[in-house]
Every structure is written in C-alpha cells, then in structure tokens.
PAFIZA-904578 format. One line per 3 residues: for each residue y, x, z of C-alpha. Coordinates in nm, 4 decimals. Layout:
Y/X/Z ~ ...
END
This chain:
-0.0142/-0.0029/-0.0118 ~ 0.3528/0.1365/-0.0707 ~ 0.5377/0.2595/0.2102
0.8521/0.0060/0.1278 ~ 0.6091/-0.2846/0.1001 ~ 0.4345/-0.1984/0.4269
0.7405/-0.1717/0.6013 ~ 0.8747/-0.5181/0.4411 ~ 0.5406/-0.6747/0.5777
0.6007/-0.4704/0.9405 ~ 0.9578/-0.6203/0.9750 ~ 0.8276/-0.9875/0.9027
0.5361/-0.9341/1.1331 ~ 0.7718/-0.8028/1.4005 ~ 0.9796/-1.1474/1.4027
0.6952/-1.2938/1.5954 ~ 0.7847/-1.3113/1.9868 ~ 0.6066/-1.1258/2.2498
0.5748/-1.1880/2.6158 ~ 0.8083/-1.0080/2.8638 ~ 0.6656/-0.8255/3.1358
0.6944/-1.0149/3.4770 ~ 1.0578/-1.0327/3.6069 ~ 1.2124/-0.8239/3.3321
1.4227/-0.9345/3.0270 ~ 1.2293/-0.8638/2.7362 ~ 1.3335/-0.5960/2.4607
1.4153/-0.7196/2.1059 ~ 1.1050/-0.8385/1.9715 ~ 1.1023/-0.5901/1.6537
0.7852/-0.3751/1.7493 ~ 0.5551/-0.3802/1.4688 ~ 0.2164/-0.5102/1.5107
0.1509/-0.3073/1.2244 ~ -0.0905/-0.3274/0.9536 ~ -0.3347/-0.0142/1.0220
-0.3867/0.2507/0.7613 ~ -0.5864/0.5218/0.7330 ~ -0.3421/0.8230/0.7199
-0.3757/0.9613/0.3897 ~ -0.0802/1.2193/0.3285 ~ -0.0578/1.4865/0.0694
-0.1076/1.8439/0.2669 ~ -0.2649/1.6757/0.5853 ~ -0.6097/1.7982/0.7070
-0.7233/1.4141/0.6928 ~ -0.6854/1.3854/0.3256 ~ -1.0516/1.3650/0.2998
-1.0538/1.5043/-0.0474 ~ -1.1451/1.8628/0.0645 ~ -1.0349/2.1862/-0.1173
-1.1462/2.5472/-0.1428 ~ -1.0541/2.6432/0.2112 ~ -1.0587/2.2971/0.3700
-1.3678/2.0740/0.3678 ~ -1.3723/1.7241/0.2902 ~ -1.2600/1.6119/0.6603
-1.4310/1.3206/0.8364 ~ -1.2748/0.9808/0.8889 ~ -0.9627/1.0115/1.0885
-0.9850/0.8904/1.4809 ~ -0.6442/0.7465/1.4536 ~ -0.5075/0.4279/1.2854
-0.1723/0.4908/1.1306 ~ 0.1280/0.2500/1.2159 ~ 0.5164/0.2084/1.1312
0.7563/0.1186/1.3603 ~ 1.1239/0.0121/1.2225 ~ 1.3173/0.2695/1.4218
1.6739/0.2583/1.4838 ~ 1.8904/0.5199/1.2730 ~ 2.1555/0.6138/1.5356
2.1306/0.5695/1.9202 ~ 2.4119/0.7083/2.0433 ~ 2.7109/0.5431/1.8524
2.8168/0.1734/1.7520 ~ 2.8950/0.2277/1.3973 ~ 2.7403/-0.0617/1.1768
2.5526/0.1847/0.9418 ~ 2.3977/0.3229/1.2830 ~ 2.2118/-0.0255/1.2969
1.9902/0.0293/1.0145 ~ 1.6305/0.1339/1.0469 ~ 1.3586/0.3289/0.9141
0.9877/0.3263/0.9341 ~ 0.8812/0.5995/1.1794 ~ 0.5245/0.6567/1.1711
0.2678/0.7071/1.4651 ~ -0.0903/0.7204/1.4929 ~ -0.3055/0.5370/1.7595
-0.6330/0.5341/1.9142 ~ -0.7207/0.2494/2.1627 ~ -1.1109/0.3061/2.1893
-1.1334/0.4107/2.5146 ~ -0.8307/0.2412/2.6624 ~ -0.8642/0.0124/2.9617
-0.5314/-0.1732/2.9125 ~ -0.6434/-0.4698/3.2333 ~ -0.6914/-0.1648/3.4431
-0.3626/-0.0265/3.3936 ~ -0.5125/0.3191/3.2369 ~ -0.2464/0.5563/3.1013
-0.1080/0.6112/2.7787 ~ -0.1159/0.9496/2.6549 ~ 0.1869/1.0284/2.4146
0.2054/1.3354/2.1739 ~ 0.5993/1.3887/2.1002 ~ 0.5818/1.4881/1.7100
0.7308/1.7913/1.6220 ~ 0.8290/1.9752/1.2905 ~ 0.5754/1.8362/1.0538
0.3288/1.5816/0.9333 ~ 0.2200/1.3980/1.2463 ~ -0.1728/1.4044/1.1286
-0.1526/1.8056/1.0967 ~ -0.0982/1.8215/1.4988 ~ -0.3235/1.5054/1.5745
-0.5853/1.7013/1.3944 ~ -0.5251/2.0389/1.5933 ~ -0.4858/1.8471/1.9322
-0.8558/1.7671/2.0459 ~ -0.7531/1.8223/2.3896 ~ -0.6417/1.4556/2.4217
-0.9604/1.3058/2.2486 ~ -1.1678/1.4867/2.4826 ~ -0.9886/1.3558/2.8018
-0.9242/1.0282/2.6708 ~ -1.2665/0.8980/2.7787 ~ -1.2289/1.0100/3.1362
-0.9073/0.8687/3.1915 ~ -0.9617/0.5710/2.9792 ~ -0.6492/0.6406/2.7807
-0.4570/0.4887/2.4888 ~ -0.3662/0.7734/2.2352 ~ -0.0222/0.7703/2.0425
0.1180/1.0797/1.8422 ~ 0.4614/0.9745/1.7279 ~ 0.5931/1.1467/1.4267
0.9361/1.3061/1.4426 ~ 1.2122/1.1628/1.2704 ~ 1.2777/1.3468/0.9154
0.9435/1.5148/0.9029 ~ 0.6100/1.3798/0.7371 ~ 0.6862/1.0098/0.6231
0.9444/0.9491/0.8718 ~ 1.2215/1.0277/0.6574 ~ 1.5405/0.7604/0.7215
1.6910/0.7926/0.3637 ~ 1.3505/0.8783/0.1642 ~ 1.3646/1.1569/-0.0549
1.7039/1.1756/-0.0252 ~ 1.7117/1.2552/0.3477 ~ 1.7722/1.6006/0.2974
2.0149/1.5854/0.0527 ~ 2.3443/1.6133/0.2694 ~ 2.4676/1.7022/0.5978
2.5719/1.3620/0.6126 ~ 2.2407/1.2183/0.6234 ~ 2.1041/1.5353/0.7977
2.3443/1.4714/1.0774 ~ 2.0902/1.2041/1.2165 ~ 1.8419/1.4767/1.2873
1.8501/1.5817/1.6124 ~ 1.6328/1.6311/1.9063 ~ 1.8161/1.3974/2.1346
1.7817/1.1261/1.8544 ~ 1.3983/1.2127/1.8329 ~ 1.3843/1.2088/2.2348
1.5313/0.8338/2.2209 ~ 1.3298/0.7682/1.9285 ~ 1.0489/0.8222/2.1496
1.1728/0.6091/2.4454 ~ 1.2330/0.3162/2.2204 ~ 0.8847/0.2949/2.0552
0.6847/0.3765/2.4174 ~ 0.9100/0.0724/2.5526 ~ 0.8330/-0.1370/2.2758
0.4748/-0.0415/2.2556 ~ 0.4311/-0.0935/2.6392 ~ 0.5722/-0.4690/2.6047
0.3761/-0.5619/2.2919 ~ 0.0322/-0.4692/2.4156 ~ 0.1163/-0.6248/2.7598
0.1025/-0.2604/2.9233 ~ 0.3883/-0.2203/3.1748 ~ 0.1227/-0.1241/3.4401
0.0208/0.1631/3.2264 ~ 0.1802/0.4965/3.3069 ~ 0.2999/0.7032/3.0354
0.2142/1.0975/3.0390 ~ 0.3748/1.2932/2.7425 ~ 0.2102/1.6012/2.5960
0.3525/1.8828/2.3793 ~ 0.2614/2.1663/2.2024 ~ 0.5637/2.4076/2.0955
0.8870/2.2241/1.9444 ~ 0.7077/1.9355/2.0587 ~ 0.6144/2.0677/2.3434
0.9478/2.2140/2.4217 ~ 0.5860/2.3573/1.5732 ~ 0.7776/2.4649/0.9445
1.0190/2.5622/0.7002 ~ 1.1803/2.4686/0.3770 ~ 1.1590/2.6290/0.0486
1.5592/2.7446/0.0336 ~ 1.7303/3.0387/0.1586 ~ 2.0173/2.8990/0.3671
2.2803/3.1578/0.2533 ~ 2.3360/3.1984/-0.1447 ~ 2.5203/3.4818/-0.1629
2.4459/3.8641/-0.1137 ~ 2.6961/4.1377/-0.0207 ~ 2.6686/4.4757/-0.1501
2.8747/4.8111/-0.1847 ~ 3.1295/4.8240/0.1558 ~ 3.0110/4.4984/0.2370
2.6423/4.3905/0.4026 ~ 2.3489/4.3982/0.1756 ~ 2.2355/4.1173/0.3849
2.2928/3.7365/0.4218 ~ 2.0332/3.6484/0.6781 ~ 1.8517/3.3194/0.5934
1.7010/3.1223/0.8543 ~ 1.3748/3.0725/0.7596 ~ 1.2002/2.9199/1.0787
0.9125/2.8080/0.9515 ~ 0.5146/2.8260/0.9154 ~ 0.5185/3.0513/0.6124
0.8325/3.2572/0.7914 ~ 1.0075/3.3375/0.4792 ~ 1.2604/3.6210/0.5473
1.3854/3.6018/0.1626 ~ 1.7601/3.6909/0.1288 ~ 1.9397/3.7760/-0.1734
1.6109/3.8488/-0.3411 ~ 1.7347/3.7810/-0.6871 ~ 1.9362/4.0869/-0.7025
1.6439/4.3000/-0.6361 ~ 1.8413/4.5695/-0.4714 ~ 1.6127/4.8812/-0.4033
1.6861/4.9226/-0.0215 ~ 1.5299/5.0780/0.2922 ~ 1.2906/4.8584/0.4656
1.5756/4.7766/0.7233 ~ 1.8000/4.6535/0.4621 ~ 1.8281/4.2800/0.3668
1.6530/4.1786/0.6725 ~ 1.6459/3.9339/0.9106 ~ 1.4235/3.9070/1.2363
1.4177/3.4981/1.2600 ~ 1.1615/3.2770/1.5057 ~ 0.8831/3.1493/1.2833
0.8221/2.8030/1.3107 ~ 0.7198/2.7744/1.6548 ~ 0.6748/2.6182/2.0138
0.8883/2.3357/1.9928 ~ 0.6975/2.0324/2.0545 ~ 0.6259/2.1331/2.3918
1.0024/2.1671/2.4185 ~ 1.0188/1.8098/2.3615 ~ 0.7571/1.6837/2.6118
0.9610/1.8801/2.8897 ~ 1.2557/1.7812/2.7822 ~ 1.1566/1.4000/2.7497
1.0372/1.3867/3.1047 ~ 1.3921/1.5511/3.2383 ~ 1.5412/1.2750/3.0106
1.3652/0.9835/3.0908 ~ 1.1907/1.0072/3.3735 ~ 1.1762/0.6263/3.3989
0.9615/0.6169/3.1020 ~ 0.7249/0.9079/3.1414 ~ 0.5502/1.0017/3.4646
0.4835/1.3700/3.3647 ~ 0.4414/1.5959/3.0652 ~ 0.2297/1.8791/2.9399
0.4270/2.1483/2.7653 ~ 0.2251/2.4015/2.6217 ~ 0.3600/2.7225/2.4505
0.7239/2.5562/2.5446 ~ 1.0044/2.8516/2.4741 ~ 1.2533/2.6492/2.6658
1.3982/2.9653/2.7855 ~ 1.4384/3.1250/2.4210 ~ 1.7867/2.9867/2.3956
2.1581/3.0993/2.4687 ~ 2.0454/3.5211/2.5103 ~ 1.8408/3.3870/2.8203
1.5456/3.5421/2.7081 ~ 1.6136/3.8858/2.5032 ~ 1.6305/3.8543/2.1470
1.3568/4.1194/2.0607 ~ 1.0913/3.9413/2.3148 ~ 0.9037/3.7494/2.0619
0.8753/4.0355/1.7910 ~ 0.8116/4.2947/2.0898 ~ 0.5140/4.0316/2.1867
0.3691/4.0031/1.8427 ~ 0.3490/4.4088/1.8417 ~ 0.2258/4.4142/2.1811
-0.0800/4.2092/2.0386 ~ -0.1676/4.4616/1.7765 ~ -0.0801/4.7774/1.9817
-0.3491/4.6294/2.2792 ~ -0.6050/4.6449/1.9894 ~ -0.5190/4.9570/1.8484
-0.2359/5.2034/1.8463 ~ -0.3333/5.3337/1.5214 ~ -0.3237/4.9727/1.3762
0.0296/4.9350/1.5001 ~ 0.1389/5.2619/1.3147 ~ -0.0336/5.1627/1.0186
0.1521/4.8187/1.0081 ~ 0.4886/4.9657/1.0891 ~ 0.4476/5.2494/0.8284
0.3879/5.0095/0.5573 ~ 0.7357/4.8409/0.5244 ~ 0.8621/5.1831/0.4459
0.6153/5.2216/0.1633 ~ 0.6596/4.8569/0.0305 ~ 1.0101/4.9062/-0.0236
0.9883/5.2746/-0.1775 ~ 0.7588/5.1584/-0.4233 ~ 0.9602/4.8682/-0.5397
1.2386/5.0766/-0.6023 ~ 1.0651/5.2948/-0.8725 ~ 1.0468/5.1802/-1.2120
0.7382/4.9265/-1.2773 ~ 0.6993/4.9301/-0.8979 ~ 0.7006/4.5451/-0.8898
0.4125/4.5292/-1.1559 ~ 0.2270/4.7622/-0.9249 ~ 0.3099/4.5606/-0.6061
0.1856/4.2587/-0.7976 ~ -0.1486/4.4179/-0.8536 ~ -0.1881/4.5210/-0.5124
-0.1109/4.2053/-0.3522 ~ -0.3490/4.0187/-0.6034 ~ -0.0607/3.7635/-0.6747
-0.1700/3.4918/-0.9167 ~ -0.0483/3.5636/-1.2742 ~ 0.0465/3.1914/-1.3712
0.3734/3.2712/-1.1988 ~ 0.5010/3.4788/-1.4647 ~ 0.7046/3.3329/-1.7458
0.7288/3.4673/-2.0847 ~ 0.5178/3.7292/-2.2634 ~ 0.7270/4.0316/-2.1773
0.5382/4.3355/-2.0665 ~ 0.7224/4.3713/-1.7429 ~ 0.6251/4.0275/-1.6297
0.6131/4.0397/-1.2508 ~ 0.3836/3.7905/-1.0481 ~ 0.5860/3.8516/-0.7688
0.9604/3.8635/-0.8447 ~ 1.1051/3.9969/-0.5312 ~ 0.9999/4.2941/-0.2893
1.1007/4.0276/0.0101 ~ 0.8557/3.7599/-0.0992 ~ 0.5780/4.0231/-0.0737
0.7565/4.1723/0.2542 ~ 0.7343/3.7788/0.3505 ~ 0.3944/3.7200/0.2762
0.2728/4.0320/0.5114 ~ 0.5309/3.9684/0.7637 ~ 0.4020/3.5982/0.8108
0.0065/3.7079/0.8387 ~ 0.0858/3.9090/1.1167 ~ 0.3381/3.7040/1.3014
0.1323/3.3838/1.2819 ~ -0.2463/3.5710/1.3464 ~ -0.0760/3.6897/1.6480
0.0440/3.3144/1.7613 ~ -0.3129/3.1889/1.7083 ~ -0.5324/3.4917/1.8286
-0.7797/3.2347/1.9858 ~ -1.1173/3.3276/2.1310 ~ -1.2824/3.0969/1.9231
-1.2707/2.9964/1.5545 ~ -1.0232/2.7783/1.4360 ~ -0.8215/2.6605/1.1491
-0.5203/2.5333/1.2740 ~ -0.2625/2.7762/1.0359 ~ -0.5437/2.8964/0.8265
-0.8922/2.9153/0.8811 ~ -0.9634/3.2141/1.1092 ~ -1.2344/3.3812/1.3006
-1.2250/3.4280/1.6732 ~ -0.9706/3.6984/1.8153 ~ -0.8452/3.7619/1.4482
-0.6013/4.0147/1.5588 ~ -0.8954/4.2177/1.6840 ~ -1.0724/4.1468/1.3617
-0.7526/4.2605/1.1767 ~ -0.7113/4.5699/1.3330 ~ -1.0866/4.6589/1.2561
-1.0016/4.6249/0.9002 ~ -0.7167/4.8856/0.9354 ~ -0.9297/5.1193/1.1660
-1.2047/5.0989/0.9341 ~ -1.0436/5.1913/0.6044 ~ -1.1511/5.5081/0.4186
-0.9767/5.8216/0.4711 ~ -0.6671/5.8978/0.2317 ~ -0.5974/5.5180/0.2057
-0.2111/5.4683/0.2442 ~ -0.0626/5.2164/0.4983 ~ 0.0536/4.9466/0.2651
-0.3103/4.9233/0.1005 ~ -0.4450/4.8913/0.4954 ~ -0.1943/4.6245/0.5853
-0.2428/4.4094/0.2605 ~ -0.5930/4.4440/0.3460 ~ -0.5565/4.3121/0.6870
-0.3257/4.0327/0.6153 ~ -0.6346/3.9273/0.3467 ~ -0.7826/3.7984/0.6626
-0.5428/3.5384/0.7272 ~ -0.4965/3.4257/0.3605 ~ -0.8283/3.4450/0.2612
-1.1070/3.4758/0.5571 ~ -1.3343/3.2204/0.3430 ~ -1.3374/3.4521/0.0645
-1.2409/3.1314/-0.1551 ~ -0.9242/3.2811/-0.3334 ~ -0.9152/3.5362/-0.6158
-0.5671/3.5450/-0.6296 ~ -0.2434/3.4466/-0.4198 ~ 0.0703/3.2417/-0.4428
0.3268/3.4713/-0.3376 ~ 0.6977/3.3210/-0.3117 ~ 0.7570/2.9328/-0.3298
0.4736/2.7987/-0.1733 ~ 0.4409/2.4546/-0.1792 ~ 0.5237/2.2660/0.1647
0.1772/2.1375/0.2413 ~ 0.2778/2.0112/0.6045 ~ 0.6122/1.8064/0.5411
0.8549/2.0459/0.7151 ~ 1.1527/1.9786/0.5310 ~ 1.4612/1.9293/0.7670
1.3858/2.2309/1.0187 ~ 1.6402/2.4516/0.8628 ~ 1.9247/2.2480/0.9511
1.8163/2.2088/1.3093 ~ 1.8055/2.5859/1.3186 ~ 2.1381/2.5633/1.1980
2.2854/2.3183/1.4340 ~ 2.1070/2.3096/1.7561 ~ 1.7797/2.5524/1.7595
2.0014/2.8507/1.7752 ~ 1.7509/3.1474/1.8730 ~ 1.8868/3.4568/1.7772
1.6150/3.7409/1.7109 ~ 1.5851/4.1092/1.6682 ~ 1.3377/4.3662/1.6252
1.3434/4.6202/1.8346 ~ 1.2668/4.9828/1.7424 ~ 0.9435/4.9750/1.9510
0.7988/4.6592/1.7571 ~ 0.5972/4.7375/1.4338 ~ 0.8804/4.5356/1.2338
1.1616/4.7141/1.0562 ~ 1.4561/4.7488/1.3468 ~ 1.7037/4.4749/1.3165
1.9927/4.3571/1.5395 ~ 2.0614/3.9537/1.5473 ~ 2.4536/3.8652/1.4365
2.5412/3.5115/1.4966 ~ 2.8424/3.5647/1.2877 ~ 2.6197/3.6231/0.9684
2.4040/3.3551/1.1012 ~ 2.6947/3.0993/1.1257 ~ 2.8155/3.1977/0.7799
2.5030/3.1512/0.6217 ~ 2.4579/2.7903/0.7585 ~ 2.8105/2.6999/0.6828
2.7549/2.8148/0.3060 ~ 2.4477/2.6087/0.3041 ~ 2.5047/2.2982/0.5238
2.8868/2.2803/0.5591 ~ 2.7986/2.2996/0.9494 ~ 2.8468/2.5363/1.2244
2.5678/2.6126/1.4478 ~ 2.6463/2.4944/1.8385 ~ 2.4553/2.8022/2.0517
2.4973/2.6535/2.3683 ~ 2.4385/2.3184/2.3269 ~ 2.0965/2.3286/2.4296
2.1380/2.4604/2.7298 ~ 2.4128/2.2221/2.7832 ~ 2.2149/1.9055/2.6866
1.8828/2.0200/2.8705 ~ 1.9424/2.3210/3.0780 ~ 1.7825/2.6285/3.0974
2.0034/2.8769/3.3006 ~ 1.8898/2.9580/3.6589 ~ 1.6471/2.7339/3.5957
1.4655/2.8060/3.9107 ~ 1.7588/2.6861/4.1329 ~ 1.8484/2.4150/3.8952
1.5214/2.2430/3.7855 ~ 1.3728/2.2360/4.1525 ~ 1.6521/1.9931/4.2406
1.5989/1.7237/3.9864 ~ 1.2756/1.7685/3.7930 ~ 0.9106/1.6887/3.8658
0.5865/1.6691/3.7325 ~ 0.6063/1.9025/3.4280 ~ 0.2989/2.1562/3.3796
0.4230/2.4498/3.1846 ~ 0.1345/2.5892/3.0386 ~ 0.1491/2.9734/2.8420
-0.0682/3.2110/2.7166 ~ 0.0416/3.6011/2.7429 ~ -0.1158/3.6618/2.3988
0.1410/3.4150/2.2208 ~ 0.4648/3.6045/2.1660 ~ 0.6638/3.2580/2.2738
0.5260/3.2817/2.6250 ~ 0.7966/3.5407/2.6819 ~ 1.0382/3.2596/2.6619
0.8449/3.0247/2.8638 ~ 0.8342/2.9258/3.2246 ~ 0.5767/3.1384/3.3744
0.6483/3.1114/3.7260 ~ 0.5792/2.7557/3.9232 ~ 0.9589/2.6181/4.0257
0.8121/2.3742/4.2903 ~ 0.4759/2.2158/4.3860 ~ 0.5254/1.9469/4.0866
0.6887/2.1955/3.8382 ~ 0.3790/2.4296/3.7923 ~ 0.3549/2.7026/3.5473
-0.0051/2.7903/3.4375 ~ -0.0391/3.1226/3.2869 ~ -0.3240/3.2806/3.1309
-0.3488/3.6462/3.0148 ~ -0.5663/3.5733/2.7347 ~ -0.4276/3.2511/2.6319
-0.2610/3.2002/2.2673 ~ -0.0176/2.9403/2.1104 ~ -0.1047/2.6110/2.2736
-0.5014/2.7083/2.2865 ~ -0.5110/2.4588/2.5634 ~ -0.4866/2.1849/2.3215
-0.7355/2.2343/2.1256 ~ -1.0684/2.0774/2.1228 ~ -1.3323/2.2178/2.3746
-1.6201/2.4170/2.2465 ~ -1.9358/2.5649/2.3843 ~ -1.7648/2.8834/2.3221
-1.4831/2.8529/2.5004 ~ -1.4456/3.1280/2.7549 ~ -1.4547/3.0871/3.1322
-1.0643/3.1125/3.1664 ~ -0.9826/2.8308/2.9171 ~ -1.2347/2.5893/3.0781
-1.0698/2.6689/3.3923 ~ -0.6944/2.6306/3.2644 ~ -0.8332/2.2705/3.1066
-0.9867/2.1620/3.4493 ~ -0.6221/2.2356/3.5960 ~ -0.4626/2.0488/3.3863
-0.6712/1.7049/3.4023 ~ -0.6513/1.7679/3.7889 ~ -0.2774/1.7644/3.7922
-0.2765/1.4851/3.5363 ~ -0.4948/1.2617/3.7558 ~ -0.2841/1.3545/4.0763
0.0060/1.1984/3.8797 ~ -0.1862/0.9035/3.7676 ~ -0.3441/0.8352/4.1224
0.0205/0.8407/4.2755 ~ 0.1839/0.6170/4.0345 ~ -0.1110/0.3216/4.1162
-0.0530/0.4229/4.4813 ~ 0.3064/0.3503/4.4399 ~ 0.4174/0.6888/4.5974
END
C-alpha cells in the first residue's frame, strides 16, 4: 500500500473515539489504530530478498504502523499543526496489558528503525520475562518518517524541524496516545537507546563546497558524521598534499540513540519511569571530553592487540598520499584497492575508478573506526558481517603479512576484513556509496546542535589534526545557511559538572559503557547516585549489551545483562508498589 494512502486511512481510522483513563481528560483521539504491515524498506535487514552479503532474512517479529505526528511541538504557528506519518514498530506477543506489564520503548536514532530493531535483540530476549510490549519509534527525518517526503532535505526551512527536542516530544506524544488507545495507563514505560538514540549515518554530500589553496587553507572541513565516515573534502581538485592536509577528524555516526533515552528520562520523567542508555556519549559536547578522546580510543584498541599493527596503519596514510601524488598514482591506487571499474566513465587510458585519494583514505579510515566500535566478542552483522573480536583478526592479517610488504598494502588487506569478511565481493564501490539505512539529515543535526569537535593527536594511528570550530562553522554556513550552536546541548540537557548537578534531580538511568567502545570516553563511567548507575565493562564494545544473547557470550556480558534486568525489574516493582 502506498504510504500516502496508508496515511489517509490512518487518519480516517483515528476519528474513532477512545475511552479516557479514569479521572483523566482524554487526549485528542487521533492515535492511529494503524493498519499493520510488514516493514519492507530498501536497505533494511528485513527486506527479505537477500543479497550476497546478507542472506534472506526471516519474517520480522514487529508489525509496522504509522502515527500522524505533529510537525512542530514548540510554536503555535498554523503551519506547525501539520502532521506527518511517523513510523513505529510494535510487538505485543508477550504483553500482559491487563496485568499492567511494562512498555519498553526504543527511542529511534539516525536511520531506518528496522535496522535498529534487527540489532536490538536484547528487548526481544527480555520481553517474555517482563511480559512487555515492545515499541520501536523512528526518529523524524530518518527512514520513512520524513515530514516533507523527498523534499525534506532540500532547505533549512524544512530541516529546521529536525532537532533532538522535537524528536523527544514526538516520542512523548506517541507514547501517551499509545497508552490511552490501548487502555494501558497502568503500564509503566521504560525507554532504551543505544548510541544517539541512547544519548547511531551520513548523507552523500560534503558540507563545504569550496577549497582553499596557496596562502589559505588547503582544507575546508566537511562534517561526514556517518556510518561510512566520509572525510572527503575538496577532492575534485586532487591536490597532492601530505596526509595531514585536507583532513578533518570528525565523529562517525555514533552513539546518539542512548543519549536520547537518557535525555527523555530527564525531560519527561512523568512518561518514562527509567532509561537504559547504552554507549551514550552525553559528555562528548562543549569540550567536556578532550577532543582527541575518540580517535585515541580507536587507536588504543589496535595498540592493545599489536604495536606493529598500529604502526602499520599509522604509516599507511603517508604512503597513500605519496603514491597519489605521482603520475598515474590514482590508477595504481584503484588497482590496489580493487575498486569496481564500472565507476569509470568514458574510454580514457587514465580512467580512474577511484576519483580522489580522499575517497580511498575514507574507505580505509571507516574500516578501522567502525571495526573498533563493533569489536564484539561474538560474530555479528551490525555494520558489516564480522567475526568475533574483529580488531584482533585485522591485526593478525597485518602481523602475518610476508616480509617486504609495504604498510599501505597491509592496511588495505586488513580493511578487507571489514568490507569482505564473507568473501563475496570481487571489487569495492569506493566513493558515492548508496545510503542503505536512510541516514539523510544527520549532517544538518551535526551543523546545528550535535556539535562535537574532534581532533587526532600525535599518539593516534590517524594523521594529526586539530579541530577548528571556525572552519566547521563556515562549512555549515556554506552548505545550509545556518551556524552551529556549540553550547546548546549542554544548555538544554546539561553535562557540565554532571556528578554534582544530575544527582539533584535525575533518577532511574542506567549508563552502560564498554571500554573497547571509543565512545565510552565521552560517557558516564562512574555511578552518580543509587539510581543513576554506571555499568562499565573492560571488554565491552558499542552497545554490545543490546545484542541478542548467544551461547558464546562471555561471562562478563551475561553478568552485565543480568544487572540491567535486575535494575529494570526494581523500577517496575517500585512503580506498581507506588513507591
């Protein structure tokens, strides 16, 4: 069924009146008793067709619905009363509504909601124990929840409705309406988030469209804050620069879903009794955490496995740039990287599958960053299909390379583990990769409120770089016509002196972090009070606790989940006891 037709039907069905909770004035009865449909979205892990890397998936355990969400929650302008279809997924198989069993809500982050539902098996694992209803809400401007359809990303006037505050208000309104229409006012709500949703990816264009040369800067930092972690800038000029030129160390698409869960509990404590924020870098803003922390964390993961591995990767950047500066260098690089030839245009002898050296560098960079983030103790398929402890496996490839092999060749071989662990790829699309997870919009958030300056220190395995807010702000202004608000997040949600401040008004939040996750350095690593609890594991990676339990899970992971379940059970029991 076409989305616009489904939305029309949804509005029609919503006209039916619903009973209000006893003693409470009813909300407007526009909650859609939506026609469920199986979520079939291009790029979703539940598409069902299967690919070389992704076998055909089983049917989704979730039914998809659409909610007519208000465009603007914070003004009373007439245009703000417009609505758009916000997608959410629901599983009521285990729910004991009459018994007041809880509702577990995943606060969606920067991507298709199916992608996160497919990789948050923890909720499905614990739903039978709690007899819980599971709800995954898609973040506005991501996936199918786009207020202006395909025009949603075309102007700052439209993108101006994309913010964390609007998203949190979306969740609040949807949850209240859901509880009312399901006669579930007695059911407590616990919110879950892993990454931005907790506190995860990129669009396909650079924010800055100008380059500087000569006496001016050779760099105009873009803000590719996404899953593929593109650092591309001024590539069309193909300037043969050193590896530290034209570089910006920007945060990869991150850990913001868990941030949203924590913020939701702080902003809407009357709606959610608690929050589990996994890998939530709520201290990554406003210089609370050192700018070099993330990339130092990535580097430490590789150094822990092998100093030789770290040094090989660190030395590969200069070798790449040196090779690119030579005549015919990009042709050779294209061959070394096994770039797909179909990217070439025309029949020129100098046709280059990889058009820019920075695309090649980004390809390597992404592999190392995201492998460090998802260094799980068991095989997984979140970012890409990967074996258990993939950082260790990458370093084995480097350390076992034959004598005389240069560092760049070693680095390319190691990156192949990330991009081709299944062995199904004969060549790689490098540059202009499709956005498979509906990540449009993240660059705008990075240019407005999600401002996280990142630098690369001399000790990291990446080329040194010092973050420049001035350059970043110029690039945002050039791309969107807006200026970043670097202090807004800490003004709206707090963060400074969190130990002294949060314990005075906050409660019932679990901050879960694994020290193998580079984002952990921007997280809460010490408990603030008896109910603001930090659970830290030395071997944990990016929201590893949210993954489905397996027989191969190490004891520390089993214990971590046991503690989380125990705390959540305590919240639910206290709610029903009225304490």
